[in-house]
C-alpha positions in Angstrom: -22.8 -16.0 13.4 -19.2 -15.9 12.2 -19.4 -12.0 12.2 -20.7 -12.0 15.8 -17.9 -14.4 16.9 -15.3 -12.3 15.2 -16.7 -9.1 16.9 -16.8 -10.7 20.3 -13.3 -12.1 19.8 -12.0 -8.6 18.9 -13.6 -7.0 21.9 -12.1 -9.7 24.2 -8.7 -9.3 22.7 -9.0 -5.5 22.9 -9.9 -5.6 26.6 -7.1 -8.0 27.3 -4.7 -5.9 25.3 -5.7 -2.7 27.2 -5.3 -4.6 30.5 -1.8 -5.9 29.5 -0.7 -2.5 28.3 -2.0 -0.8 31.5 -0.2 -3.3 33.7 3.0 -2.8 31.7 2.8 1.0 32.0 2.1 0.7 35.8 5.0 -1.7 36.2 7.2 0.7 34.1 6.2 3.6 36.4 7.0 1.5 39.5 10.3 0.2 38.2 11.2 3.7 36.9 12.4 3.2 33.3 14.8 6.0 34.1 11.9 8.3 35.1 13.4 11.2 37.0 16.9 10.4 36.0 18.3 13.7 34.6 20.6 11.8 32.3 17.5 10.8 30.3 15.1 13.1 28.5 12.1 14.2 30.6 9.1 11.9 30.4 5.9 13.8 29.2 3.5 10.8 29.2 3.0 7.6 27.3 2.6 7.0 23.6 -1.2 7.0 24.2 -1.0 10.8 24.6 -0.6 10.9 20.8 -4.0 9.2 20.5 -5.7 11.8 22.6 -4.2 14.7 20.6 -4.1 12.9 17.2 -6.0 15.5 15.1 -3.6 18.3 16.2 -0.6 16.0 16.8 2.1 18.1 15.2 1.0 21.3 17.1 0.8 19.3 20.3 4.4 18.1 19.8 5.6 21.6 18.8 4.2 23.0 22.0 5.9 20.3 24.0 9.2 21.0 22.3 9.0 24.7 23.1 9.2 23.8 26.8 11.4 20.7 26.5 13.3 20.6 23.1 13.9 16.9 23.8 11.3 14.8 25.6 10.1 11.2 25.9 6.9 9.2 25.7 6.9 5.8 27.2 5.9 2.8 25.1 5.4 -0.8 26.2 8.7 -2.1 24.8 10.8 1.1 24.4 11.0 4.8 24.9 10.1 7.2 22.1 12.3 10.3 22.2 11.3 13.4 20.3 13.7 16.2 19.6 13.7 19.7 18.1 17.3 20.3 18.8 19.4 20.7 15.6 22.5 19.3 17.3 20.7 16.1 18.0 19.4 15.9 14.5 22.9 16.2 13.1 24.1 13.6 15.5 21.4 11.1 14.5 21.5 11.7 10.7 25.1 12.4 10.1 27.7 12.1 13.0 26.5 8.7 14.3 24.7 7.7 11.1 25.7 4.0 11.4 24.4 3.9 15.0 20.8 4.6 13.9 18.5 2.7 11.5 14.9 2.8 10.4 14.3 0.2 13.1 11.9 -2.8 13.2 9.1 -0.8 14.8 9.0 1.7 11.9 9.5 -1.0 9.3 6.7 -3.1 10.7 4.3 -0.2 10.4 5.5 0.8 6.9 6.1 -2.5 5.2 2.5 -3.2 3.9 2.5 0.1 1.9 6.1 0.8 1.2 7.6 -2.7 1.3 11.4 -2.6 0.7 11.5 0.8 -1.0 14.2 3.4 -0.3 12.4 5.1 2.5 11.7 2.0 4.5 15.0 0.0 4.3 18.6 0.2 5.5 21.8 -1.5 4.6 22.5 -2.9 1.1 19.0 -2.5 -0.2 19.1 1.2 0.7 22.5 1.6 -0.8 21.6 -0.1 -4.0 18.5 2.0 -4.6 20.2 5.2 -3.6 23.1 4.5 -5.9 20.9 4.0 -8.9 18.6 6.9 -8.1 21.6 9.2 -7.4 22.9 8.4 -10.9 19.5 9.1 -12.5 19.0 12.4 -10.7 22.4 13.6 -11.7 22.0 13.1 -15.4 21.3 15.9 -17.9 18.8 13.6 -19.7 16.5 13.4 -16.7 16.8 17.1 -15.9 15.9 18.1 -19.5 13.1 15.5 -19.7 11.6 16.4 -16.3 11.6 20.1 -17.2 9.8 19.4 -20.4 7.2 17.3 -18.6 6.7 19.9 -15.9 6.2 22.6 -18.5 3.6 20.6 -20.4 1.7 19.7 -17.3 1.9 23.3 -16.0 0.2 24.4 -19.2 -2.4 21.7 -18.8 -3.1 22.9 -15.2 -3.5 26.5 -16.3 -6.0 25.4 -18.9 -8.0 23.4 -16.4 -8.1 26.2 -13.9 -9.0 28.7 -16.7 -12.2 26.8 -17.2 -13.0 26.9 -13.5 -12.2 30.6 -13.6 -14.4 31.3 -16.7 -17.3 29.6 -15.1 -16.8 31.3 -11.7 -16.4 27.9 -10.0 -14.7 27.1 -6.7 -12.2 24.2 -7.0 -9.9 22.2 -4.7 -6.4 23.5 -5.4 -4.8 20.6 -3.5 -6.7 18.0 -5.6 -5.6 19.8 -8.8 -2.0 19.9 -7.7 -2.1 16.2 -6.6 -3.4 15.2 -10.0 -0.8 17.3 -11.8 2.2 16.1 -9.9 1.0 12.5 -10.1 0.9 12.8 -13.9 4.4 14.3 -13.8 6.0 11.7 -11.6 4.4 8.8 -13.6 5.8 10.3 -16.8 9.2 11.2 -15.4 9.6 8.3 -13.1 8.0 5.5 -15.0 7.5 6.6 -18.6 3.7 6.3 -18.3 1.0 8.7 -19.4 -1.6 8.8 -16.6 -3.8 11.8 -17.7 -5.2 12.1 -14.2 -5.3 15.9 -14.3 -7.8 16.1 -17.1 -9.9 13.4 -15.6 -9.6 10.9 -18.4 -8.0 8.2 -16.2 -10.5 6.6 -13.9 -7.9 4.0 -12.9 -5.5 6.8 -12.1 -8.0 8.6 -9.9 -8.9 5.4 -8.1 -5.2 4.7 -7.5 -4.6 8.2 -6.2 -7.5 7.9 -3.7 -6.4 4.5 -2.6 -2.8 5.7 -2.1 -3.8 8.8 -0.1 -6.1 6.7 2.2 -3.3 4.2 2.7 -1.0 7.0 3.6 -3.3 8.1 6.4 -4.2 4.6 7.6 -0.5 3.6 7.7 0.3 6.6 9.9 -2.7 5.7 12.2 -0.8 2.6 13.2 1.6 4.7 15.2 -1.1 5.5 17.7 -3.3 2.4 17.4 -2.0 -0.2 19.9 -4.3 -2.9 18.3 -3.5 -2.5 14.6 -1.7 -5.9 14.4 -4.7 -7.6 15.9 -7.0 -5.8 13.5 -4.8 -6.8 10.6 -4.9 -10.4 11.8 -8.7 -10.4 12.1 -9.0 -8.3 8.9 -11.4 -5.8 10.4 -11.8 -2.0 10.7 -9.2 0.3 9.4 -6.8 -2.6 8.7 -9.4 -4.2 6.4 -9.8 -0.9 4.6 -6.0 -0.6 4.3 -5.7 -4.1 2.8 -8.4 -3.3 0.2 -6.6 -0.1 -0.8 -3.2 -1.8 -1.0 -4.8 -4.4 -3.4 -5.9 -1.5 -5.7 -2.4 0.0 -5.5 -0.7 -3.4 -6.2 -2.9 -4.2 -9.2 -2.3 -0.8 -10.7 1.5 -0.8 -10.2 2.0 -4.4 -11.4 0.1 -3.6 -14.5 2.4 -0.6 -15.0 5.5 -2.8 -14.5 4.3 -5.3 -17.0 3.5 -2.6 -19.6 6.8 -1.0 -19.2 8.6 -4.3 -19.5 6.9 -5.0 -22.8 7.7 -1.5 -24.0 11.3 -1.8 -22.7 11.8 -5.0 -24.7 10.9 -3.2 -27.9 12.9 0.0 -27.1 16.0 -1.7 -25.6 18.1 -0.9 -28.6 17.8 2.8 -27.7 20.6 4.1 -25.5 18.6 7.0 -24.1 16.5 5.9 -21.1 14.6 9.0 -19.9 12.6 7.6 -17.0 13.9 6.2 -13.7 12.0 2.9 -13.9 14.0 2.1 -17.1 17.2 2.3 -15.1 15.9 -0.2 -12.5 14.6 -2.5 -15.3 18.2 -2.6 -16.7 19.4 -3.6 -13.2 16.6 -6.2 -12.9 18.1 -8.1 -15.8 21.5 -8.3 -14.0 20.0 -9.3 -10.7 16.7 -11.1 -11.2 16.7 -12.7 -7.8 16.7 -9.4 -5.9 15.0 -7.1 -8.4 11.7 -8.9 -8.5 8.4 -7.4 -9.7 7.5 -6.9 -6.0 10.8 -5.1 -5.3 10.1 -2.9 -8.4 6.6 -2.2 -7.0 8.1 -1.0 -3.7 10.6 1.2 -5.5 7.9 2.8 -7.6 5.7 3.6 -4.6 8.5 5.2 -2.6 9.5 7.4 -5.5 5.8 8.2 -6.1 5.3 9.6 -2.6 8.5 11.6 -3.0 7.5 13.0 -6.4 3.7 13.5 -5.9 2.9 14.2 -2.2 5.9 16.4 -1.3 5.6 18.8 -4.2 1.7 18.9 -4.3 1.5 19.4 -0.5 4.1 22.1 -0.4 2.4 24.0 -3.3 -1.0 23.7 -1.6 0.4 25.3 1.6 2.3 27.8 -0.6 -0.9 29.0 -2.3 -2.7 29.1 1.1 0.1 31.3 2.5 -0.1 33.6 -0.6 -3.8 34.0 -0.1 -3.0 35.1 3.5 -0.1 37.3 2.4 -1.0 39.1 -0.8 2.1 41.4 -0.7 4.3 38.3 -1.0 2.2 37.1 -3.9 2.7 40.4 -5.7 6.4 40.3 -5.2 6.6 36.9 -6.7 4.4 38.0 -9.7 6.7 40.9 -10.3 9.7 38.7 -10.2 8.1 36.3 -12.7 7.4 39.2 -15.1 10.8 40.6 -14.7 12.8 37.4 -15.1 10.7 36.1 -18.1 10.1 39.5 -19.6 6.4 38.7 -19.7 4.4 41.9 -19.4 1.8 41.2 -22.1 -1.7 40.9 -20.7 -2.8 38.4 -23.4 0.2 36.1 -23.5 -0.2 32.6 -24.7 0.4 29.9 -22.0 2.5 27.7 -24.3 4.6 30.7 -25.2 5.1 31.6 -21.6 6.1 28.1 -20.3 8.6 27.9 -23.1 10.4 30.8 -21.4 10.9 28.8 -18.2 14.4 27.4 -18.7 17.1 26.4 -16.2 18.5 29.9 -16.4 15.1 31.4 -15.7 14.5 29.2 -12.7 17.9 30.0 -11.2 17.0 33.7 -11.2 13.8 33.2 -9.2 15.3 34.0 -5.8 12.3 35.4 -4.1 10.0 32.5 -5.3 12.6 30.0 -4.1 12.7 31.8 -0.8 8.9 31.7 -0.5 8.7 28.0 -1.3 11.4 27.3 1.3 9.6 29.4 3.9 6.5 27.4 3.2 8.5 24.2 3.8 9.9 25.6 7.0 6.4 26.1 8.4 4.7 23.2 6.6 7.3 20.5 5.9 6.1 17.8 3.6 7.1 15.1 6.1 6.3 16.7 9.5 7.9 14.0 11.7 10.5 11.5 10.8 12.8 9.3 12.9 15.3 6.5 13.5 16.0 3.8 16.0 19.1 3.5 18.2 21.1 0.4 17.4 23.2 0.9 20.5 23.2 2.8 23.8 24.2 6.4 23.0 24.4 10.0 24.4 23.0 12.9 22.4 24.8 16.2 22.1 22.2 17.8 24.5 23.4 15.3 27.2 20.4 12.9 27.1 21.0 9.2 27.1 19.3 6.7 24.8 19.0 2.9 25.2 19.4 0.4 22.4 16.0 0.1 20.6 14.7 3.5 21.6 13.0 5.4 18.8 14.3 8.9 18.0 12.0 11.3 16.1 12.9 14.7 14.9 10.0 17.2 14.7 10.4 19.1 11.4 7.0 20.8 11.9 7.9 21.8 15.5 11.4 23.0 14.6 10.0 25.4 12.1 8.1 27.1 14.9 11.0 27.3 17.4 12.1 30.8 18.4 15.3 29.4 19.6 16.1 28.3 16.0 14.5 31.0 13.9 14.1 34.0 16.1 11.1 35.7 17.7 9.2 35.8 14.3 9.5 32.0 13.9 5.8 31.6 13.3 5.5 34.3 10.8 5.6 33.7 7.0 8.6 35.8 5.9 10.5 34.7 2.8 13.0 37.6 3.3 14.6 35.5 6.1 16.2 33.4 3.3 17.6 36.3 1.2 20.9 38.1 1.5 20.9 41.2 -0.8 18.1 39.7 -2.8 20.0 36.4 -3.4 18.7 33.1 -1.8 20.9 31.9 1.0 20.5 28.3 2.3 20.6 27.3 6.0 22.0 24.3 7.8 20.0 21.1 6.7 19.9 20.1 10.4 18.1 23.3 11.2 15.9 23.3 8.0 15.2 19.6 7.9 12.4 19.5 5.3 14.7 17.5 2.9 16.2 15.2 5.5 20.0 15.5 6.0 23.2 13.5 6.1 23.8 10.5 3.9 20.1 10.0 3.4 19.4 13.6 2.3 16.7 13.8 -0.3 18.1 13.1 -3.8 15.1 14.8 -5.4 15.5 18.2 -3.7 16.4 20.0 -6.9 13.9 18.0 -8.8 11.2 19.1 -6.4 12.1 22.7 -6.5 12.2 22.6 -10.3 8.7 21.2 -10.5 7.3 23.6 -7.8 8.8 26.7 -9.3 7.6 25.9 -12.9 4.0 25.2 -11.6 4.0 28.3 -9.3 5.3 30.6 -12.1 2.7 29.4 -14.6 -0.2 29.7 -12.2 0.8 33.1 -10.8 1.5 34.5 -14.2 -2.2 33.9 -15.2 -4.2 34.0 -12.0 -4.8 35.7 -8.7 -6.0 33.4 -6.0 -8.3 33.9 -3.1 -9.8 31.5 -0.5 -13.3 30.5 -1.3 -14.1 31.0 2.4 -11.8 33.5 4.0 -12.9 32.5 7.5 -12.2 28.8 6.9 -9.9 27.2 9.4 -7.3 25.5 7.2 -5.4 22.8 9.0 -3.7 19.5 8.3 -4.7 15.9 8.2 -2.4 13.7 10.2 -0.7 11.2 7.9 2.8 10.5 6.7 2.9 13.6 4.5 1.3 17.0 5.4 -2.0 17.1 3.5 -4.4 20.0 4.0 -7.5 18.5 5.7 -10.5 18.5 3.4 -8.6 20.2 0.6 -8.1 23.9 -0.3 -11.3 25.4 -1.8 -10.1 28.4 -3.9 -11.1 30.9 -6.5 -9.0 31.8 -9.5 -9.2 35.3 -11.0 -7.6 36.0 -14.4 -4.6 38.3 -13.9 -4.6 41.4 -16.1 
């Protein structure tokens, strides 16, 4: 009876909500909300358009941007502006940085999963976390420690894939990379051995599944007008999200308690290799702010940065190599030349030991291929801010206080006006000048954000991706298990390949 009452209540609230939203949109249309005013970006529909095109949302937005580089979708309480204009991106993220924030709308959506972590907050909390993280990422200790961890896990991944190859089995490359990068970020970031790659950690696998599902369900809130009602009633996707977050919280709090106990024993040591240790030191100075819940939020924000971004990019990278075998062969030749590895029976441990900072710096073509992958398949395909005051963008379009402003990293990578007529082609050479990698404006290539909030882990990410790519390409050729498969993305905060990447590994002679 209670279930029936809840269901009927939900239907009634939903119908009422639809009616209210419909009335509001009609009123908005009647009153104008600047529709037709050339000073404002052209209106291309309402936020409900995103629901209709959800499964291909990033391509839908990219196509819109090709016609209108800046456009608007109407929402009940604001306008949502989308832009693929690098001038606007620079204005929002750098020139007028203080006039834009994460905004209450975005924070409300993100808070259950990311809490008050660095990606979800502004002001003092953002500055505090960034200052500590900036210090950590700049230390030689972390660079050496992370390289060691990445090499160890790269060797483990080669061995795991070798077994698949020996048995002629198809495997999910994305899943393998997710497990590998999760192991790495937990070791480097939090000083914990997860052993998710080799399948010995059931807790780790359960945590990873819960986190990935929460990632998708959190993003769904952007197109679900009734998510707050569902959360209040604890039904549907919001009930699933709540269960997943409970799994995540239990796992992370256990990790924090374990690290605190270890830290108490090891506190005499001056060398703190992992990032969490640095925050634990700060928590002793500021117990009121740096609570266990705050530490939990910090951990999850660094985890999505260290796991999802690298694993997603590498998944798309190997997909692109399967589609572009000539690029793969160029990278393999560069690996052999830079590491002087021409032996057909070389030992994996011996090989990864050759991957030093100096070696990584010489891998210009690999760096270009990874960057080209990020151009077409950015780890975070859409990101945005909220206007804290009325403003005018460089392209002349006005914004009202409270309007959301989203930059389309996925769409920008496909804009001929930015990258030329071959914008949709995978061509690493566009990043090379006489064989040397040459970077582009971060407001044009926005995969690592830009301005004061530019990604601190950019070099960290490239280091991990290059080590894993070099190890895998040294020992295997890869081909898609089904060459006719339509590989596409799953719409979530980060750009996962939908249903994974089934692949075959062939030993390289």
